[in-house]
N, C-alpha and C positions, 0 to 999 in steps of 0.2 A: 591653653597652657601646655608648653612643650616639655617641661621637666618630667622625669619619671620617678625621681626620688626627692625627698624633702631636703632642702638646703637651709642653712642658717638665714639666708636672705628671705625665706618664706615667713620669718618672724620679725622682720625689721620695720614693719609698718608701711612699706613702700609698695611698688608695683607687684612684685612677686607675691607678697602677702595678700594683696587685694585680689589677684588672680586665683590664688589658692582658695580663699574664702568664697569667691563667686563661683569657681569651677567645681568645688566639692561641697562645702557646707551649705551655701545658699541654694545650690542646685537641688540638693536632696531635701532641704528643710523649708523650701520656699512656701509650701502650702501649709506650714505649721506655725507661721506667725513672725519669725524674726525679720526685722528691718535692718539690713546692714548699713543703712545710711544714718542710723541713730546711735547715740552712745547710751541711751536708756530707753526702755520699752514700757508703755502703759499696759495695764491689764485690769479686768473687772473680776470681782468675786461675788458669789451668791451670798445670801444672808446665812450667817452661822459664825463659827469660830475659825478664823484663819489659822492654818497649820503650815509649818515649813519644816523641811528636812534637808540636810546637807550630807553628801557622800562623795567618796573618791574611789576610783577603780584602777587597779594596777595588775590585772590578771595576766598570767602567762600560761599558755600561748594566747595571743590576741584573738584567735579564732579556734573554736572547739566544737565538737558535735553538739548540736542543739542551740548554739548561740555564739556570741562573740562579745568583745568589750563594749560594743555599741548597744546590743540588746540588754546587756548586764547593767549598763549605766542608766538606761530608762527604767527597767523593771526593778532594779535594786532601790531606786529612789521612790518610784511610784508605790512600791510595796510597803516601804516604811510609813508612808502616809496612810495607806489603806488599812493597815493593821492598827493604826491609831484612831480609826473611825472616820477618817476624812475621805472625801472624793477628790482625787488628784486632778488638777486642771493645767498647771503650767510647770515647765522646767527651764532652768538656765544651764548652759553647757560651757565649761572651760576645757580646752584641749591643749595638752602639753605634748608636743611632737618631738621625736628625736631625729636629728640629722641622719640621713641615709634611709629613712623609712620609705618603702615603696608607696608612691601615690596611689597606685592601683589598689593596694590593700587598704589604705585610708579611705578610698572611695567606696569599697565594699562595706567597710565598717560603718561609715556614715549613712550609707543607703540602708543598712540593717537597722541602725539606730532610728532612722526616720520611720521605717516600717513598724518598729516596736512602739514608737510614740503614737502612731495612728491606731494601732491595736489597743493601746492602753487609754486612748482618748485624751491625750495631753498635747499641748502645744509647746514647742521650744521657742521661747520668746526673746532670749538674749544669749550671747555667747562671747567667747574670747579665745584667741589662739596665740600660743607661744611656741618657740622652737628652742631646744637645748642642744648643745654639741653632741656629736657622736660619742657613745659610751657613757653619757650622763642620764640616760633614761631607758625605758623598756619598750621603745617603739612608740607607744601611745599611752598616755595617762589621761583619764577623764575625771573632772570634778563637776558635780551637779548640785543644783539646788531645786527642790521640789516645793510646790505651793498647792495647797488644796483647802477645802472647807469641811469642817466637821459640824454636824448638827449640835445645837446648843444643849439638847437634852441627852446627848450620848453619854451612857454610863459605863465607861471603861476604866479599869485601873487595877493595879496589883492589890490595892486596899479593899477591893470588892470580893476577893477570893476567900472562900470559906471551906472548912473541913466538909468532905463529902462531895464537893464539886468534881466534875469529870473533865479529863483532858482528852482532846481530839487532835488528830493530825489530818490535814486535808489531802494527803497523798504520801507515797513512798518517800523515805528520807535517804539522803546521801547521794542522790543521782548527780547533782552538780559537781560535788567534790570528786567523784570517781570519773566522771566524763572529762574533767580538766586534767586529772592525774594521768589518764590513759592518753590524752592528746599530747602530753609532754614526752611520751615514748621513752621514759627514763628506765623502765624495768623490762623492756622488750615484751610488753603485754599489748594485746589488741582486744577490742571489745566493741559491742554495738550500743552500749549505754549512752544516752543523750542527756544533756543538762535539762533540768526542769525549769529553766529560765523562762518566766512568763509573768504577766500581771496577775495579782490576786484580788483586785478590787471587787469583782463580782462575788467571790467567795467571802470576802470581808463584809460586804453589805448583807449577804445572806446570813452571816453569823450575827450581825447587829440586829437583824429582824427577829432573831430567836433568843434575844436576851443574853448574849455572850458577855462574860465578865471581863475577859482579858484576852489579847491576841499578841502574838509575835511572829515575825517571819524568821525562821531558824537559819540565818546565814552563818557567819563565822562562829564556830563553836557548836553549831547544830542543835539538835533536840536537847542534848545533855546540858548545854549552857542555858537554854530557856528554862529548863526544870530547876537548875541551880539558882537562877535569878528569882524564881517563884519562892523557893525555900528561904533564900536570904532576905527577901523583902517581907515575907509574911510570918516567918517563924514556924510554918507548917511543913509537913513532909509531902513528898511526891512519890507515888508508887506506880511504876510503869510495868506493863505486862508484855514480856518479850514476844509471846505468841500473837499479840494484837498489833504490835508496832509494825507497820508495813515497810519492808525492806526487800528490794528486788534481789532475786537469787544471784544475778551477776554482780551486784554491788557487794553482797555478802561474801561471795567467792573471792573477789579481789581483796577485800578487807582481811579475810582469813589468810590469804597468801602473803600479804605484805605487812600484817600486824596492825592494821588500822581498826578503829572502832566506829561503826557507822553512826553511832549516837552522837559523835563529835563532828561529823562531816557536814559541810555547808549544803544548804538547799537555796534555790533562788526562785522558787515558784510555789512555796508551801506556806501553810499557816499552822501554828500550834495554838490552840484555843482552850480556854477554861470556861466551862458553862455549868449552870446548875444541873444537877442530876435529872431534874424533871424536864429539862429542855434538850438533853443530849440526843435522844433518839430522833426528835424532829429536826434538829440541826444536822445530824448525820444524814438523814434522808434528803434534806435540802442540798447539802454539799454534793452528795452522790448524783444529784440531778443537775449540777452546775459544771460547766466546762472546767477541767482541771481538778475537780474533786471526786471523780468517778471511783477512786480507790481510797476514799476517806475512811477513817477508822477511829473508834474509841480506843484509846491506848493506855489509860490509867486513871488514877483518882488522887485527890488531895486528901491527905491523912493528918491525924494528930501529930504534934511534935514527937520526936526531935526533927529539926529542920534538915533533912537529908533526902537524897534521891535514892530509892531502892528499886532495883530491877528484879522482878519475879521471873526467873529463867524458865525456859521451856523444859528443862530437866527437873523442875520442881524445887530448885533452890532459890537463893537470893544473893545478890551482890550489890554493893554500894557503887553508885556511879558518881565518881568524884568530879569536882569542878575542874575545868580545863586549865592547865598551866602551860605546858609546852604547845607550840603551834604545830599540829600534826601535818599540815599541808599549807605552807605559806603561798602568798600571791594567788589566792583562789578566787578573789573578787575585787 
């Protein structure tokens, strides 16, 4: 393939498209299962309840410290399945490419996507490629479908949450949001913070083994939105302890300078879980012994109504954490 940039011809179904798919996508994903000679792919599932999830990815910039749109597409989809109690097995991938995109950048992103799929233990079994004219896209958009299997006896759901249950976070919040923000270089700020973009399947399976009642990956809207969802669905309150919620100093510092609240910032490799109080300590110990959960913490409790999120501040006061309305950081995932 001699072209250095994406042309409209790369999406016309002809020779250029075939060369792009073979030279970039099939080359990196060949060991993960896609057969580019087929219009549909067969797959097998283990016994259990089949689960599926669909997601789209429009992050800017396409590459950022700790990840890129390729790792994000894999982990974002895998994690939605994992926190639903499923073991992810397969992905499909639809790529919308913008005319003028450097093929070298596309190659890096697809290579990264393939590496993330291997790490997450999933196969990319089908895909599609389209090209839009210059100025009609953000370089690369990815849309994915994830497929996995959940045990038939898995007991997860908002309806299982009760007063006195405990909230846990598998690691520091806000890393992904601040990593992408700094990568945009809009505020003349620099930092070393990296996205937490990673699969959470091992953490989710550990939580399942300890009788967890509910899990979410706090992506758009962050921890605050997960807590608000719990309140809305159960009619119960959520009390968060500021001193216990893990936030890196650099994340907190950027938030203070720019007026962001870390509780609303996206994570891409974390779990917020609700567990019975009797299981919280053992789950915490299990998470801290699992990759990605070394900084896990118990961060709050489920309380009696009213249904609102209260933050007990380190200064000894309280404040209400309202539900997200404006988008504090668009195109974050």
